C-alpha positions, 0 to 999 in steps of 0.5 A: 470512473476507473482507478489507476489500479484498475489496468485490465486490458490496458497495454504498454506498461512493459514486461513483468521481471520475473528474474527475482529470487523466492524472497518476499521482501526486498528490503527490511521496511516491507518486512515491518509494514507487512507484520504491522499491517496484519497486527493493525487488522488483526486487531480490527483498527481497520478491515482489509476492504477500508486497506484495499479502498485507501491503495486504490485511492491513490493520487494516480502518479504516486501510485505508478511512482510507488513499490508495492509495499510503498502503497502499503505503507501510504494505506496504513498512514492514511487509515491510521490518520483516518481513524484518529490513531495518529495525530495529522503529520505524526508520521511526516517524519 
C-alpha cells in the first residue's frame, strides 16, 4: 500500500509555485526546526531513515495540510516521544 507522500504519476495537485525568492526559510521557526533536526541526527538521537519514515507515516489529511517544515517538526516530535527523550505531551504547548 502506498503512503500519502508517494504521489508519482498522480495528477490534480496544481502548478508548483516557483515565484518565491532564493530564501531557504519563510519564517524564523523553520530555520530553528532545520538546525534542531541536524543536531538531533548528529547526536544520534535518531537517523535520517527514521526521520523520513516518521514524515511518511503521517495521516494523509495532516500530511497534505502541512507545510514542508511542519512535516519536519511533526517527525521530530514523534521521534523524540518514541525515543523517550521527552515525556508524552511535553511538547504539546
